N, C-alpha and C positions, 0 to 999 in steps of 0.2 A: 460600612467604613472600616470596621475592625478587620474583616477579611482582607480588604484592600491594603491596609497597613501591614498586615502579616505578609501579603504577597510582595509588597515593596521591600520589606525587611529581608525576605527570603532571597529576592533578586540581588540585593546589595551584598549579602553574605556570600552568595554563589560567586559573584564577580571577584570578591576579595580572595576566596579560597581557590579559584580556578587557576591562579598563577602556578601552583605546584602540582596541578593535576595533569596526567598524561592525556594528550589529545586522542590517543588511540581508543579511549573509552567512548568518544563521540562518533559521529557518523559522517565523515567526509564523503562527498558524492562519488569519488573514484573507487570506493570500497564496496564490495558486495556484502550482503547480509551474512554470508558464511564467514568472511574475513573479520567482520566486526564481532560476530559471536565468538570466534576463536580468540580474538584479542581480549575480550572481556573475561573469558575463562582463564587465560594465561596471565593476565595482569595481576600484580600483587594487590591483594585486598578486593579484587574484582570490582563489581559495580558499587559495592558498599563504600569504596574509597572516593566516589565521585562527590563533588560539592553538593549536588542535589540530595544525595543520600545522607551526607553529613549534616545537612540542614534538617532533614526529616528526623534523624536520630537525636538531634539536639533540641527539637521542638515537637515532642510527641503529642501535644495537645492541639497543634496547629492543623489546619485543613491539609489533607494529604493528596489533593487532586486539583487539577486545573480544568475547569469546564471550558472546552474549546468552542468558540463561537462559529457558527456557520452563516456566512453571508449569502442569503438566498439570491441576491442579485447577481452572484457569480455562476449560478446554474445556467447551463447552455440549453436552449429550448428544443433543439432537434438534432438528429444524427448528422446532418450536413454541417451544421455549425460546430458540433463537437469535433468532427474530423478536421474541419478547417483550422480550428484553434489548437489542434494537437500537433506535437512534434513527432510522435511515434504512435502508430495504430497497429496493434499486434494481436495475433492469435498465439496464445502461449500454452505451455504444458501446465500440468498440475504443479502446484507449489513445490519448489525444490529445496528452499531453505528460507528461514525467517528468524528475525530477532527483534527484541525490543531494546531500543538504545536511547541515549540522551541526545536531544536535539542540539545543533550547534550553539543555540542561545544558552544552553546549560540550564534552562528553566522549564523544559517540557520533556515528555517522553513520546517517542514516535515508534512506529513499526517500520522495519526494512524488510522487503520481500524480494526474493530471487525467483525468477521463472525462466524457462527455456523457450526461445522463439520457435514457433512452428510455421508461421506465415507472417509476412509484413506487408501491409498496404501503404505504409508511409513511414519514413524515417531512415536511419542509417544501419539498422540491424537486419540480419539475415537469419534464416532458419539454422538452428544449432547454437546461436549466441545466447549467453546468459544476460538477462536484463534485470537490474535492480531498481526498485522505486520505493519511495517513502510515503507513508500515510500517517496523518495525525491521529487516526483512530486506532483502537486496539493496543494502546500503549500503556504498559504498567511494568515497573521494576520493583523487585523485592530487595530491600536494603540490608537484609540479613539472610544468611543461608538457612537458618532454622528459626521457627517461631520461639519467642521468649515470653513467658507469662501469658500465653494465649493471644498475644498480639504480634502480627507480622508487619513490621514497619515497611511501608511501601509508598510509592508515588505513582499516580496515573494521570495521563491526559485523557479526559473523558468527553466523548461525544454523546449527546443525548440518545438514550435507548430508543426513544420514539422515532428516530430517523431510520432505524435499521430493521429489516426483516430477517437479518442473519447476523451472527456475531463474528464474522471474519472469514478466514480462508480455510478451505478444507483440503484434505489429501485426495479426495475423490472428485475433483473438479478441474476443468480446464477454463481458460479465461480469454475473453476479448478485452483488451486494454486500450484506452485512449489516454496518452500520457503527454505531458509537456515539461520543459525545464523550468524549475523555480526561478522567479524573478524578484529582484530587489529584496525587500524584507522577508519574503517567503523563504529565502534561503536560511534564515535563522531558525526556522521550524523544520522544513523538509528540504534537505539538500538534494541536488541532482534532479531526477525525474519524480514527478508527482502526478496524480490523476488530474485531468485537465480542468474540470469545472467544479462548482460547489465548494470552494475553499479547499480543494484537494481531496474531495470525497466523491466526485462524480466522474465516472469513466471506467468502471469495472463491471463486466457482465459475465456471469459464470455459466458454464455448461455443467449442470449439476446431475451427475449420474446417480440413479437410485442405488441405495446400498441396503442389503447385499444384492448384487445383480451381476449376472454374467456379462452384461453390457460393458462393465468396467474393463474386463480383460479383452473382450471382443473389440473394444475401441482402439487398442494399442496406444492409449494415452496414459496408461497407468504408471505411477511411481510406487515403489515399495515404501513401507512405513519409515524407513531411515531417510528417505528423500534422496537417495544416492543413485537410483536407477531411473533413467530417462528413456523415452521411446527410442527403440533401436533405429527406426526409420520414421522420421516425422511425416512422410507421405502417407503411411498407413493410418496414422491418427487423423490427419486432415481429410483423407479420402472418406474415412468413416463419418466424420462430422459433416462433410459436404452433403451427405444423403440421410443424415440421422433425424429421427423424430424427437430426440432428447430435447427437453425445453430449456430455453434461456431463463436465467434467474437474475433479476435486478435487485440487489440487496438494499439499495438506498431508496426508501419509500418516497422521499421528496424529489427524486430525480424526475424531471419532466418527461423522460423517455419511459418511465415505469409503466404507464397505462398501455402504451402501444406495444412494448416489447416483452414485458414479463410474461412468461409462458409460451412465447412464440417458439416454433421449432428451430433448432440451431441451424439447420440447413437453410431455412428462409432468412434468418438473421444474417448469416454469412453472405448470402446472395445480395441482400440489401446493402451491406457494407461494401461489397465489391462494386455494385452499381453506383453507389455514392462516390467511391474512390475514382471510378472511371469518369463520372460526370465532372468532378472537380479537376481531374487531369485535363479535361477538354475545355475547361473554363479559364480564360486568361486572367492573370492577376489584375486587381482593381486598377493599379497604376501602370499596367502594360499598355504600350501604344496600340491603337486600333486602326 
């Protein structure tokens, strides 16, 4: 009860303080992770000026995280269903940029991720496009630039560690993503695109190159550490992946697709996705005339 009262108090204070706070600090769906990160760096006071950080600094003894609930009933049981429910199904490059930002609600922290499209099975994007999506996991903001007195005031939106086999996104991975647009109250947490299932956590499958390994360079999928270099020719990367034995990695342990696909060769996984996309394209919509 005490924690819940503190959370209600925090939310009320945030609403009251938000009137004078620049919206650029938050994460509207039309902005990329790179744009949001640059705005945070250039804004007077930075992220510390946000209502959420002001609340954290004013209440040092209060809980500094929100435990994000995962509704298991929103997990999609199979690949066909995941593709059917997605607005975008993409093979993408290694992470090109990322930032932790305050959710539109002002009461949570989210991650924004930029990736480059290499192949699209579904949706409006084409190879070479940048796609930004939001995730409720991996979200933490530090409210002061330097620790004071051994304490670094921060706030995080926390997803249980037991759900994950990995802690986030790596520089040496490519991704198969199943994304959909946030609906209704979801937009208060993750604006724009989010992973399709599992309360915004299911729909990311990574091609995890061993490191160090010459495979990273041979794949033509590599970014440099600054995240500014993209594959010169997306076809070189996709052609490599189409025949590669590099395994697929499923980071969400509670994903119903984990048992079937974790460790599968990426070439087999891509072939199965293509077959699924083809079969759905040949299937008339449920409400279509017969």
